[in-house]
Kinemage of the C-alpha trace (Angstrom):
@kinemage 1
@onewidth
@group {chain A} dominant
@subgroup {mainchain}
@vectorlist {calphas} color= white
{ca met a 1} P -0.078 -0.135 0.112
{ca lys a 2} L 1.067 3.837 -0.290
{ca ile a 3} L 0.710 6.383 2.813
{ca asp a 4} L 1.436 9.845 1.437
{ca gly a 5} L 3.441 8.713 -1.845
{ca lys a 6} L 5.302 6.042 0.418
{ca asp a 7} L 5.060 2.476 -0.476
{ca val a 8} L 4.946 0.850 2.822
{ca glu a 9} L 4.566 -3.007 3.448
{ca phe a 10} L 1.948 -4.298 6.395
{ca lys a 11} L 1.101 -7.388 8.270
{ca glu a 12} L -2.499 -8.854 7.858
{ca gly a 13} L -4.895 -7.345 10.526
{ca gln a 14} L -3.166 -4.286 10.810
{ca thr a 15} L -4.994 -1.191 10.736
{ca val a 16} L -3.927 2.219 8.711
{ca leu a 17} L -2.908 3.807 11.966
{ca glu a 18} L -0.531 1.021 12.788
{ca val a 19} L 1.048 0.511 9.476
{ca ala a 20} L 1.600 4.626 9.302
{ca thr a 21} L 3.170 4.345 12.559
{ca asp a 22} L 5.453 1.549 11.857
{ca ala a 23} L 6.497 3.533 8.850
{ca gly a 24} L 7.111 6.453 10.805
{ca ile a 25} L 4.540 8.549 9.787
{ca tyr a 26} L 2.795 10.584 12.471
{ca ile a 27} L -1.180 10.762 12.562
{ca pro a 28} L -2.272 12.646 15.317
{ca thr a 29} L -4.623 10.652 17.669
{ca leu a 30} L -6.093 11.120 21.233
{ca cys a 31} L -8.183 7.951 21.898
{ca val a 32} L -5.728 5.634 20.614
{ca his a 33} L -3.163 3.679 23.364
{ca lys a 34} L -1.037 0.621 22.251
{ca asp a 35} L -2.524 -1.476 24.839
{ca leu a 36} L -6.048 -0.918 24.291
{ca pro a 37} L -8.470 -1.935 21.241
{ca asn a 38} L -9.199 0.983 18.755
{ca phe a 39} L -12.377 2.614 19.545
{ca gly a 40} L -12.390 5.546 16.648
{ca ala a 41} L -13.590 8.496 19.208
{ca cys a 42} L -11.503 11.552 18.725
{ca arg a 43} L -12.035 11.640 15.084
{ca leu a 44} L -8.504 12.957 14.932
{ca cys a 45} L -6.731 10.219 12.882
{ca leu a 46} L -8.991 10.827 9.802
{ca val a 47} L -7.573 10.279 6.457
{ca lys a 48} L -8.179 10.158 2.794
{ca ile a 49} L -8.353 7.054 1.008
{ca glu a 50} L -8.688 6.643 -2.868
{ca gly a 51} L -12.113 4.867 -3.538
{ca met a 52} L -13.673 5.565 -0.203
{ca arg a 53} L -15.999 8.033 0.629
{ca gly a 54} L -15.766 10.291 3.210
{ca phe a 55} L -12.797 10.499 5.974
{ca pro a 56} L -12.271 7.245 7.418
{ca pro a 57} L -10.446 6.789 11.210
{ca ala a 58} L -7.093 5.429 10.397
{ca cys a 59} L -7.167 3.695 13.891
{ca thr a 60} L -10.170 1.697 12.801
{ca thr a 61} L -9.600 0.948 9.124
{ca pro a 62} L -7.880 -2.239 8.078
{ca ala a 63} L -4.999 -2.088 5.754
{ca lys a 64} L -5.595 -3.829 2.335
{ca asp a 65} L -3.393 -4.438 -0.814
{ca asp a 66} L -2.815 -1.550 -3.080
{ca met a 67} L -4.715 0.950 -0.628
{ca val a 68} L -3.653 4.627 -1.354
{ca val a 69} L -3.641 6.913 1.744
{ca thr a 70} L -3.065 10.395 2.008
{ca thr a 71} L -2.649 11.467 6.041
{ca glu a 72} L -1.975 15.252 5.596
{ca asp a 73} L -3.291 18.005 3.461
{ca asp a 74} L -5.098 21.129 3.973
{ca glu a 75} L -8.637 19.781 4.232
{ca leu a 76} L -7.705 16.993 6.871
{ca arg a 77} L -5.532 19.688 8.865
{ca ser a 78} L -8.649 22.108 8.789
{ca ile a 79} L -10.748 19.020 10.176
{ca arg a 80} L -8.111 18.291 12.783
{ca arg a 81} L -7.955 21.712 13.841
{ca asn a 82} L -11.619 22.249 14.386
{ca val a 83} L -11.947 19.019 16.215
{ca val a 84} L -9.182 20.048 18.883
{ca glu a 85} L -10.848 23.824 18.885
{ca leu a 86} L -13.884 22.219 19.591
{ca leu a 87} L -12.252 20.095 22.392
{ca leu a 88} L -10.399 23.178 23.751
{ca ser a 89} L -13.736 24.962 24.016
{ca glu a 90} L -14.570 22.950 27.017
{ca his a 91} L -11.001 22.500 28.286
{ca pro a 92} L -8.968 24.885 30.295
{ca asn a 93} L -7.144 26.647 27.606
{ca ala a 94} L -5.662 29.933 28.821
{ca cys a 95} L -2.050 28.899 28.849
{ca ile a 96} L -2.502 27.079 25.119
{ca val a 97} L -3.353 30.260 23.492
{ca cys a 98} L -1.505 32.567 25.894
{ca asp a 99} L 1.435 34.495 23.723
{ca asp a 100} L 3.866 34.050 26.744
{ca lys a 101} L 3.352 30.108 26.867
{ca lys a 102} L 7.261 29.692 25.744
{ca leu a 103} L 8.610 32.327 28.439
{ca cys a 104} L 6.655 30.659 30.975
{ca glu a 105} L 7.819 27.251 30.188
{ca gln a 106} L 11.067 28.454 30.252
{ca tyr a 107} L 10.766 29.772 33.885
{ca arg a 108} L 8.435 27.854 35.365
{ca ala a 109} L 9.506 24.356 34.978
{ca cys a 110} L 7.331 22.810 37.771
{ca pro a 111} L 3.598 23.255 37.799
{ca met a 112} L 2.391 24.987 40.433
{ca lys a 113} L -0.391 23.644 43.141
{ca ala a 114} L -3.859 24.655 42.736
{ca gly a 115} L -7.298 23.333 43.936
{ca gln a 116} L -8.585 24.149 40.579
{ca ile a 117} L -6.801 23.593 37.356
{ca thr a 118} L -7.498 26.510 35.187
{ca gly a 119} L -4.196 26.235 32.504
{ca cys a 120} L -1.402 24.074 31.928
{ca gln a 121} L 0.701 25.729 34.264
{ca leu a 122} L -1.579 24.507 37.388
{ca cys a 123} L -1.674 20.892 35.452
{ca pro a 124} L 0.138 18.016 37.397
{ca asn a 125} L 0.151 16.182 33.893
{ca lys a 126} L 1.741 19.010 31.840
{ca glu a 127} L 4.583 17.375 30.905
{ca ile a 128} L 2.839 13.977 29.667
{ca cys a 129} L -0.258 15.718 28.326
{ca asp a 130} L -0.917 14.296 24.876
{ca leu a 131} L -3.465 17.005 24.083
{ca arg a 132} L -0.472 19.539 24.475
{ca glu a 133} L 1.466 17.375 21.986
{ca val a 134} L -1.463 17.424 19.469
{ca val a 135} L -2.242 21.254 19.776
{ca glu a 136} L 1.704 21.947 19.233
{ca tyr a 137} L 1.724 19.408 16.308
{ca leu a 138} L -1.347 21.355 14.811
{ca gly a 139} L 0.142 24.876 15.562
{ca ile a 140} L -3.220 25.915 17.150
{ca asp a 141} L -2.492 29.521 19.017
{ca lys a 142} L -6.254 30.733 19.041
{ca val a 143} L -9.440 28.878 19.697
{ca asp a 144} L -12.188 30.147 17.455
{ca phe a 145} L -15.174 28.894 19.654
{ca glu a 146} L -16.720 30.532 22.595
{ca phe a 147} L -15.073 28.890 25.794
{ca glu a 148} L -17.820 27.187 28.128
{ca tyr a 149} L -16.296 26.116 31.469
{ca arg a 150} L -18.142 22.750 32.767
{ca asp a 151} L -17.255 23.902 36.168
{ca val a 152} L -17.905 20.391 37.707
{ca glu a 153} L -16.407 20.040 41.306
{ca val a 154} L -13.229 18.029 41.441
{ca glu a 155} L -13.235 14.571 43.082
{ca arg a 156} L -11.587 14.027 45.915
{ca cys a 157} L -13.623 11.533 48.068
{ca asp a 158} L -11.636 8.433 47.179
{ca pro a 159} L -7.985 7.398 48.112
{ca phe a 160} L -5.197 7.602 45.801
{ca phe a 161} L -6.207 9.631 42.530
{ca asp a 162} L -8.048 12.886 41.818
{ca arg a 163} L -10.643 13.099 39.182
{ca asp a 164} L -11.055 16.648 37.699
{ca tyr a 165} L -13.769 15.994 34.740
{ca asn a 166} L -13.178 19.757 33.642
{ca leu a 167} L -10.206 18.521 31.747
{ca cys a 168} L -11.770 15.378 30.377
{ca ile a 169} L -11.982 14.846 26.679
{ca leu a 170} L -14.242 11.479 26.620
{ca cys a 171} L -11.587 9.844 24.836
{ca gly a 172} L -12.817 6.582 26.723
{ca arg a 173} L -9.365 5.230 27.410
{ca cys a 174} L -10.209 4.801 31.201
{ca val a 175} L -13.137 3.269 30.783
{ca arg a 176} L -11.942 0.817 28.102
{ca val a 177} L -8.734 0.026 30.284
{ca cys a 178} L -11.053 -0.574 33.357
{ca lys a 179} L -13.254 -2.976 31.269
{ca asp a 180} L -10.788 -4.576 28.623
{ca ile a 181} L -7.778 -5.238 30.274
{ca arg a 182} L -8.802 -5.038 34.158
{ca gly a 183} L -12.023 -6.781 33.744
{ca met a 184} L -13.487 -4.535 36.082
{ca gly a 185} L -15.859 -2.287 34.492
{ca val a 186} L -16.093 0.187 37.432
{ca ile a 187} L -16.668 3.223 35.210
{ca ala a 188} L -18.378 3.768 32.092
{ca phe a 189} L -19.865 7.276 29.779
{ca thr a 190} L -23.068 8.319 31.733
{ca lys a 191} L -25.864 10.794 30.339
{ca arg a 192} L -25.787 11.822 26.509
{ca gly a 193} L -24.737 14.410 24.206
{ca his a 194} L -23.396 17.797 25.844
{ca glu a 195} L -24.033 16.201 29.347
{ca thr a 196} L -21.909 13.018 28.773
{ca arg a 197} L -19.641 12.453 31.761
{ca ile a 198} L -17.259 9.403 32.783
{ca asn a 199} L -18.878 8.014 36.213
{ca thr a 200} L -19.661 5.044 38.420
{ca ser a 201} L -23.077 3.460 38.256
{ca phe a 202} L -25.431 5.721 40.416
{ca gly a 203} L -22.827 8.226 40.925
{ca lys a 204} L -21.430 5.992 43.704
{ca thr a 205} L -17.740 6.590 44.926
{ca his a 206} L -14.846 4.301 43.202
{ca leu a 207} L -14.660 3.051 46.937
{ca glu a 208} L -18.224 1.853 47.260
{ca ile a 209} L -18.450 0.161 43.601
{ca gly a 210} L -15.662 -1.905 44.051
{ca cys a 211} L -12.799 -0.242 42.514
{ca arg a 212} L -9.398 -1.651 42.930
{ca phe a 213} L -7.239 1.255 42.586
{ca cys a 214} L -4.503 -0.225 40.428
{ca gly a 215} L -4.340 3.193 38.516
{ca ala a 216} L -4.563 1.962 35.151
{ca cys a 217} L -7.128 4.623 34.214
{ca val a 218} L -4.713 7.228 35.744
{ca asp a 219} L -1.895 5.830 33.551
{ca val a 220} L -3.897 5.888 30.181
{ca cys a 221} L -5.417 9.126 30.634
{ca pro a 222} L -4.169 11.780 27.811
{ca thr a 223} L -4.746 14.798 29.918
{ca gly a 224} L -4.893 16.002 33.830
{ca ala a 225} L -8.569 14.664 34.341
{ca leu a 226} L -6.820 11.835 36.477
{ca ser a 227} L -4.015 12.381 38.681
{ca ala a 228} L -2.001 10.620 41.303
{ca arg a 229} L -2.760 12.429 44.580
{ca gly a 230} L 0.392 11.697 46.441
{ca thr a 231} L 2.924 12.175 43.697
{ca lys a 232} L 1.377 14.884 41.259
{ca trp a 233} L 3.371 17.760 41.935
{ca his a 234} L 6.931 16.872 41.544
{ca gly a 235} L 7.301 17.904 38.315
{ca lys a 236} L 9.655 16.742 35.628
{ca leu a 237} L 11.570 13.607 36.832
{ca asp a 238} L 15.392 13.931 37.232
{ca ser a 239} L 15.638 9.982 36.081
{ca glu a 240} L 13.760 6.573 35.650
{ca val a 241} L 14.872 3.065 36.227
{ca gln a 242} L 13.338 0.000 35.235
{ca thr a 243} L 13.110 -2.241 38.109
{ca val a 244} L 10.644 -4.755 39.797
{ca cys a 245} L 8.116 -4.580 42.599
{ca gly a 246} L 9.251 -6.564 45.752
{ca leu a 247} L 5.671 -6.462 47.573
{ca cys a 248} L 4.804 -9.884 46.564
{ca asn a 249} L 6.179 -12.907 44.192
{ca ile a 250} L 4.351 -11.645 41.054
{ca asn a 251} L 7.202 -9.067 41.039
{ca cys a 252} L 5.672 -7.205 38.433
{ca gly a 253} L 7.781 -4.540 35.968
{ca ile a 254} L 7.697 -1.122 37.532
{ca val a 255} L 9.607 2.074 36.607
{ca ala a 256} L 10.848 4.267 39.350
{ca gly a 257} L 10.824 8.221 39.065
{ca val a 258} L 13.475 9.806 40.760
{ca lys a 259} L 13.700 13.470 41.773
{ca trp a 260} L 16.195 15.151 43.917
{ca gly a 261} L 17.755 11.258 44.582
{ca lys a 262} L 14.810 10.356 45.895
{ca leu a 263} L 12.175 7.856 44.714
{ca val a 264} L 8.758 10.033 44.050
{ca glu a 265} L 6.516 7.642 42.111
{ca thr a 266} L 6.352 4.089 40.634
{ca thr a 267} L 4.461 3.470 37.327
{ca pro a 268} L 3.975 0.335 35.016
{ca asp a 269} L 6.777 -0.775 33.164
{ca his a 270} L 4.916 -1.544 29.583
{ca asp a 271} L 7.776 -3.573 28.280
{ca ser a 272} L 7.484 -5.894 31.444
{ca tyr a 273} L 5.932 -9.829 31.257
{ca thr a 274} L 3.148 -8.186 33.197
{ca asn a 275} L 2.149 -6.007 30.432
{ca gly a 276} L 2.155 -2.867 31.812
{ca gln a 277} L -0.395 -3.568 34.962
{ca leu a 278} L 0.298 -2.918 38.628
{ca cys a 279} L -1.736 -3.573 41.784
{ca val a 280} L -2.720 -0.513 44.232
{ca leu a 281} L 0.630 -1.424 46.006
{ca gly a 282} L 2.996 -1.130 43.410
{ca arg a 283} L 1.304 1.657 41.777
{ca phe a 284} L 0.601 4.097 44.604
{ca cys a 285} L 2.349 2.982 47.740
{ca ile a 286} L 5.762 2.063 47.293
{ca ser a 287} L 7.313 5.891 47.264
{ca gly a 288} L 5.673 6.349 50.428
{ca met a 289} L 6.803 3.212 52.125
{ca val a 290} L 10.395 4.222 51.098
{ca asn a 291} L 10.438 7.876 52.286
{ca his a 292} L 8.180 7.080 55.488
{ca pro a 293} L 9.607 8.564 58.823
{ca leu a 294} L 9.068 5.025 60.621
{ca arg a 295} L 12.337 3.995 58.712
{ca ile a 296} L 15.247 3.354 60.933
{ca arg a 297} L 17.751 5.711 60.325
{ca tyr a 298} L 20.820 4.714 62.502
{ca pro a 299} L 22.710 1.255 63.656
{ca gln a 300} L 21.665 0.889 67.300
{ca val a 301} L 23.031 -1.268 70.190
{ca arg a 302} L 21.082 -1.206 73.625
{ca lys a 303} L 23.366 0.266 76.502
{ca asp a 304} L 21.946 0.737 80.004
{ca asp a 305} L 18.311 -0.349 78.560
{ca trp a 306} L 18.571 2.471 76.199
{ca leu a 307} L 18.864 1.941 72.213
{ca ile a 308} L 22.197 4.261 71.364
{ca pro a 309} L 23.272 5.140 67.638
{ca val a 310} L 26.339 3.922 66.892
{ca asp a 311} L 28.667 3.261 63.822
{ca trp a 312} L 28.138 0.332 61.937
{ca glu a 313} L 31.437 -1.169 63.296
{ca glu a 314} L 30.452 -1.258 66.548
{ca ala a 315} L 27.012 -2.452 65.946
{ca leu a 316} L 28.360 -5.414 63.886
{ca gly a 317} L 30.884 -6.134 66.798
{ca ala a 318} L 28.002 -6.203 69.222
{ca val a 319} L 25.989 -8.793 67.253
{ca val a 320} L 28.936 -11.189 66.422
{ca glu a 321} L 30.064 -10.803 70.519
{ca gly a 322} L 26.544 -11.499 71.234
{ca leu a 323} L 26.165 -14.661 69.043
{ca lys a 324} L 29.248 -15.964 70.401
{ca lys a 325} L 27.853 -16.148 73.892
{ca tyr a 326} L 25.045 -19.027 73.176
{ca glu a 327} L 25.390 -22.435 71.772
{ca pro a 328} L 23.917 -23.184 68.444
{ca arg a 329} L 20.881 -25.250 70.019
{ca glu a 330} L 20.125 -22.138 71.675
{ca met a 331} L 19.775 -19.866 68.678
{ca ala a 332} L 17.184 -19.046 65.709
{ca phe a 333} L 17.350 -17.152 62.628
{ca ile a 334} L 13.958 -15.697 61.138
{ca ile a 335} L 14.245 -15.131 57.366
{ca ser a 336} L 11.422 -12.849 55.753
{ca gln a 337} L 10.312 -14.169 52.586
{ca asp a 338} L 10.256 -10.356 51.358
{ca val a 339} L 14.457 -10.410 51.169
{ca ser a 340} L 16.556 -10.957 48.308
{ca asn a 341} L 18.091 -14.042 47.260
{ca glu a 342} L 21.215 -12.749 48.051
{ca ala a 343} L 20.025 -11.789 51.563
{ca ala a 344} L 18.777 -15.293 51.850
{ca phe a 345} L 21.594 -16.771 50.745
{ca met a 346} L 24.163 -14.908 52.947
{ca met a 347} L 21.747 -15.645 56.236
{ca leu a 348} L 21.797 -19.428 55.454
{ca gln a 349} L 25.738 -18.969 55.069
{ca leu a 350} L 25.738 -17.538 58.455
{ca ala a 351} L 23.375 -19.881 60.098
{ca ala a 352} L 25.604 -22.808 58.636
{ca lys a 353} L 28.916 -21.336 59.864
{ca val a 354} L 27.307 -20.772 63.294
{ca gly a 355} L 25.723 -23.909 63.478
{ca val a 356} L 22.205 -22.714 63.971
{ca glu a 357} L 19.746 -25.416 62.915
{ca lys a 358} L 16.373 -23.379 63.577
{ca ile a 359} L 15.527 -21.646 60.845
{ca ala a 360} L 12.213 -20.061 60.452
{ca leu a 361} L 10.387 -18.533 57.457
{ca ala a 362} L 8.002 -15.687 57.819
{ca pro a 363} L 5.260 -16.026 56.563
{ca ser a 364} L 5.199 -19.845 56.368
{ca ser a 365} L 6.897 -21.418 53.530
{ca gly a 366} L 4.040 -24.066 53.068
{ca asp a 367} L 1.673 -21.787 51.205
{ca gln a 368} L 3.505 -20.961 47.953
{ca lys a 369} L 0.974 -18.938 45.894
{ca ala a 370} L 0.954 -15.490 44.496
{ca tyr a 371} L 1.038 -12.579 47.001
{ca asp a 372} L 3.051 -14.795 49.737
{ca gly a 373} L 5.783 -12.574 50.272
{ca gly a 374} L 8.057 -10.562 47.756
{ca asn a 375} L 10.680 -13.402 47.105
{ca ala a 376} L 8.573 -16.362 48.730
{ca phe a 377} L 9.929 -18.712 45.911
{ca gly a 378} L 13.519 -17.657 46.293
{ca val a 379} L 13.830 -17.882 49.772
{ca ser a 380} L 12.120 -21.347 50.076
{ca gly a 381} L 14.296 -22.817 47.200
{ca leu a 382} L 17.538 -21.534 48.878
{ca cys a 383} L 16.374 -23.152 51.984
{ca gln a 384} L 15.415 -26.438 50.348
{ca ala a 385} L 18.952 -26.040 48.690
{ca ala a 386} L 20.516 -25.732 51.623
{ca gly a 387} L 18.949 -29.222 53.312
{ca tyr a 388} L 16.096 -27.855 55.186
{ca thr a 389} L 12.451 -29.426 54.130
{ca pro a 390} L 9.236 -27.729 54.607
{ca asp a 391} L 8.418 -29.866 57.589
{ca glu a 392} L 11.753 -28.832 59.305
{ca leu a 393} L 11.502 -24.977 58.817
{ca met a 394} L 9.760 -23.236 61.760
{ca thr a 395} L 7.746 -20.050 61.602
{ca pro a 396} L 7.907 -16.786 63.680
{ca glu a 397} L 5.647 -18.001 66.261
{ca asp a 398} L 7.521 -21.353 66.769
{ca val a 399} L 10.381 -19.259 67.631
{ca ala a 400} L 8.230 -16.770 69.679
{ca arg a 401} L 6.663 -19.836 71.748
{ca met a 402} L 10.173 -21.771 72.248
{ca ala a 403} L 12.015 -18.300 73.289
{ca gly a 404} L 9.100 -17.649 75.713
{ca arg a 405} L 9.944 -21.279 77.589
{ca gly a 406} L 13.499 -20.350 77.428
{ca lys a 407} L 14.713 -22.794 74.464
{ca ile a 408} L 15.797 -20.130 72.273
{ca lys a 409} L 17.668 -17.535 73.792
{ca ala a 410} L 19.183 -15.769 70.876
{ca val a 411} L 17.234 -14.561 67.949
{ca tyr a 412} L 18.454 -12.798 64.668
{ca thr a 413} L 15.382 -11.745 62.513
{ca thr a 414} L 15.189 -9.829 59.280
{ca gln a 415} L 11.393 -8.621 59.785
{ca asp a 416} L 9.385 -7.533 62.709
{ca val a 417} L 8.096 -10.619 64.995
{ca val a 418} L 5.248 -10.295 67.423
{ca asn a 419} L 5.737 -11.780 71.185
{ca ile a 420} L 9.359 -12.119 70.753
{ca asp a 421} L 10.265 -10.081 73.857
{ca asp a 422} L 11.275 -13.018 75.729
{ca ala a 423} L 14.680 -13.581 73.666
{ca glu a 424} L 17.692 -12.979 75.843
{ca phe a 425} L 19.580 -11.221 72.883
{ca leu a 426} L 17.555 -10.095 69.928
{ca val a 427} L 18.871 -8.530 66.645
{ca ile a 428} L 16.681 -7.244 64.686
{ca gln a 429} L 17.709 -6.500 60.969
{ca asp a 430} L 14.852 -4.567 59.191
{ca val a 431} L 13.498 -1.464 57.330
{ca tyr a 432} L 11.075 0.042 59.981
{ca asn a 433} L 10.917 0.771 63.348
{ca ser a 434} L 8.331 -1.187 65.154
{ca his a 435} L 7.144 -2.758 68.567
{ca ser a 436} L 9.947 -5.330 68.672
{ca leu a 437} L 12.853 -2.890 68.883
{ca lys a 438} L 11.914 -2.383 72.749
{ca ser a 439} L 13.516 -5.449 73.477
{ca ala a 440} L 16.293 -5.677 70.707
{ca ala a 441} L 19.812 -5.923 71.632
{ca ala a 442} L 21.266 -4.606 68.253
{ca val a 443} L 19.242 -2.890 65.739
{ca leu a 444} L 20.404 -2.918 61.943
{ca pro a 445} L 18.958 -0.850 59.556
{ca val a 446} L 18.181 -2.138 55.791
{ca gln a 447} L 17.865 -0.334 52.482
{ca ser a 448} L 14.608 -1.034 51.126
{ca phe a 449} L 14.321 -3.043 47.460
{ca met a 450} L 14.099 0.245 45.521
{ca glu a 451} L 17.497 1.386 47.141
{ca ser a 452} L 20.049 -1.549 46.302
{ca glu a 453} L 20.839 -4.016 43.719
{ca ala a 454} L 19.546 -7.622 43.994
{ca ser a 455} L 17.450 -10.358 42.561
{ca val a 456} L 14.311 -12.077 43.414
{ca thr a 457} L 12.471 -15.624 42.391
{ca ser a 458} L 8.792 -14.756 41.003
{ca phe a 459} L 5.971 -17.143 41.257
{ca asp a 460} L 6.830 -18.450 37.557
{ca gly a 461} L 10.424 -19.799 38.762
{ca val a 462} L 12.398 -16.714 36.769
{ca thr a 463} L 14.924 -14.793 38.810
{ca arg a 464} L 14.409 -11.173 38.078
{ca glu a 465} L 16.911 -8.402 39.169
{ca met a 466} L 15.889 -5.525 41.205
{ca lys a 467} L 17.764 -2.067 40.478
{ca his a 468} L 19.107 0.830 42.540
{ca ala a 469} L 16.727 3.675 42.043
{ca ser a 470} L 16.746 6.274 44.803
{ca glu a 471} L 19.534 7.044 47.408
{ca pro a 472} L 19.654 4.748 50.578
{ca tyr a 473} L 17.501 6.139 53.330
{ca ala a 474} L 20.110 7.778 56.400
{ca arg a 475} L 22.730 5.062 57.264
{ca ser a 476} L 21.083 1.964 55.991
{ca arg a 477} L 22.822 -0.644 54.071
{ca pro a 478} L 21.586 -3.750 52.144
{ca asp a 479} L 20.754 -6.724 53.788
{ca trp a 480} L 23.258 -9.068 52.016
{ca glu a 481} L 26.212 -6.874 53.005
{ca ile a 482} L 25.295 -6.689 56.538
{ca thr a 483} L 25.029 -10.333 56.815
{ca arg a 484} L 27.874 -10.894 55.106
{ca asp a 485} L 30.377 -8.765 57.383
{ca ile a 486} L 29.190 -10.708 60.320
{ca leu a 487} L 29.831 -13.953 58.433
{ca lys a 488} L 33.265 -12.586 58.013
{ca ala a 489} L 33.743 -12.164 61.509
{ca phe a 490} L 32.828 -15.616 62.151
{ca glu a 491} L 35.703 -16.647 59.775
{ca gly a 492} L 32.930 -17.402 57.224
{ca gln a 493} L 33.709 -17.369 53.391
{ca asp a 494} L 34.474 -13.941 52.006
{ca tyr a 495} L 32.328 -12.585 49.209
{ca ala a 496} L 33.824 -9.806 47.721
{ca ser a 497} L 30.832 -8.279 45.877
{ca leu a 498} L 27.131 -8.691 45.049
{ca gly a 499} L 28.254 -10.349 41.948
{ca asp a 500} L 30.002 -13.051 43.869
{ca val a 501} L 26.811 -13.506 46.147
{ca arg a 502} L 24.465 -13.664 43.419
{ca ala a 503} L 26.416 -16.362 41.309
{ca ala a 504} L 26.315 -18.665 44.602
{ca ala a 505} L 22.855 -18.094 45.053
{ca asp a 506} L 21.828 -18.710 41.697
{ca ala a 507} L 24.082 -21.855 41.646
{ca glu a 508} L 22.056 -23.149 44.471
{ca leu a 509} L 18.718 -22.420 43.230
{ca ala a 510} L 19.666 -24.357 40.215
{ca lys a 511} L 19.906 -27.254 42.617
{ca val a 512} L 15.946 -27.419 43.051
{ca ala a 513} L 12.815 -27.642 40.830
{ca lys a 514} L 11.508 -24.395 39.827
{ca pro a 515} L 7.762 -23.843 41.138
{ca asp a 516} L 4.864 -24.992 39.061
{ca ala a 517} L 3.213 -21.793 37.956
{ca gln a 518} L 1.454 -23.297 35.014
{ca gly a 519} L 2.836 -21.370 32.674
{ca thr a 520} L 4.044 -17.888 32.418
{ca thr a 521} L 1.819 -14.552 32.567
{ca ser a 522} L 1.859 -14.051 29.098
{ca glu a 523} L 1.101 -17.565 28.178
{ca leu a 524} L -1.785 -17.316 30.483
{ca asn a 525} L -3.196 -13.874 28.984
{ca trp a 526} L -2.948 -12.939 32.728
{ca phe a 527} L -5.205 -9.896 32.790
{ca pro a 528} L -7.907 -9.949 32.753
{ca lys a 529} L -8.429 -13.756 32.935
{ca his a 530} L -6.826 -14.107 36.264
{ca ile a 531} L -6.664 -10.712 37.870
{ca arg a 532} L -10.123 -11.580 40.028
{ca glu a 533} L -8.235 -14.793 41.072
{ca leu a 534} L -5.492 -12.831 42.892
{ca gly a 535} L -7.512 -11.122 45.448
{ca asp a 536} L -6.573 -8.347 47.575
{ca pro a 537} L -2.521 -7.477 47.459
{ca pro a 538} L -0.562 -8.239 50.408
{ca ser a 539} L -1.057 -6.166 53.545
{ca lys a 540} L 2.515 -6.280 55.162
{ca tyr a 541} L 6.219 -5.861 54.226
{ca arg a 542} L 8.591 -7.421 56.269
{ca gly a 543} L 5.983 -7.824 59.112
{ca met a 544} L 5.260 -4.229 59.011
{ca asp a 545} L 1.434 -3.353 58.512
{ca leu a 546} L 0.970 -1.444 55.179
{ca thr a 547} L -1.852 0.430 56.336
{ca val a 548} L 0.279 2.203 58.933
{ca leu a 549} L 2.700 3.545 56.541
{ca ile a 550} L -0.032 4.368 53.946
{ca asp a 551} L -3.015 6.661 55.070
{ca asp a 552} L -4.961 6.136 51.922
{ca leu a 553} L -4.438 2.325 51.995
{ca arg a 554} L -6.149 2.238 55.464
{ca val a 555} L -8.950 4.462 53.984
{ca leu a 556} L -9.060 1.576 51.201
{ca lys a 557} L -9.125 -1.359 53.849
{ca glu a 558} L -11.557 0.304 56.113
{ca gly a 559} L -13.693 0.902 53.436
{ca arg a 560} L -14.161 -2.575 52.103
{ca lys a 561} L -14.940 -3.854 55.590
């Protein structure tokens, strides 16, 4: 076929728009999204096709042999300008038609906070607005139609994201992603004609109607109508890092947005095996968790009944000295299923060197299913490779009971444990302050999964790499590095780098069979067929209740009771 005089090849089933895009020919659209079925709502991709009446939309017209397509001429440009100007007549356009907008862009890089958005400089989606891109392409600097502001109240009655339908252009992306990709159908077009709106059934809140708050609608919105409440005002990011989420063992692909050296947001990675989809935790909660003031800032050692901040050398020395006072049968190690493969491997190496036989997994290793723990399969696989069977592994509750009876006196744990106060010598290697610290002899602050390099084994048996995205919190260190230094003090094997530890951990994991996940997510067509089977996301990370860290998550949990 020919497009704008250029001979192009196409595959059967492709649309004219897809063929043009593959050929590097730009056709403006607002309703099209690569993850959504074509819709033909915005009427911006209208083209001319020889032998065909009217102006067919390129996004819904199948490509055919010998088709001759024109995508750009004066008539098409005039049609598109009229369509966009009609949209702008109901969309705040003061900044779009302002004579000083270039000067504004130069000196006002970040959006200004405002309760009501009346222009681009007040819009949190300014840097990623598809409407602005189309306006600039068409060279629109004035709107010939009278402006009619909808004056709809901004909806802030639900957690996690705001809805300002004064900015909505009715492209239908949010409706389609909710129904066709997530399989929920929480929102739809309501009313008709000039009164058409995006809404829920009977105007109920998203919380009442059963929304999962996955944020898929926010991610496909081409304007600022839908915006993430907690991360909307940071402006243009300094950098982005592709990594994976460590909150459950699906380990969805995420893109970590960094500004000022800190994690400010996480969005779906559309190149990942989960097809650009996240749950409420991965989309809205990670940045709040990583930057929460409950994080442990410094290594601490108990002196005269007080936990005193010390340097790392003194803290690790206190741990080594304390562990040496006890017989191996009097000690227990608790390994969180939220730690990385490298961290779990080093804990097991230390346990073997010290002679500890009582190993507990938190939560129980017998329940291997999606949402168990951030690295449930990796941790349990390493335990199996080390010679521990599921029947031999303990639970944190078992350790707490034995400590209460005096059979276990020293406990080294990598997460918060309830009722562990009876242990004589308690070492806590964790991310957050918790009630367990009141009886800890030593506290070792750990970097979160967004602050250090590591790897995890997902539910499908594939080992995935977690990348360093943001600067470490205060004086925290990676799990594996802390345990390695303790192992060195016991004259154990010295692992010089993360690469050495990872290679050794991978070799151990290769000894055990991979979990039967019944195919990968791509083979299962994971969304929407299986999204309902997952249930609610995990409620804890390394023993810490996530509703304590994220207020909106608490609102969501309470609203579902």
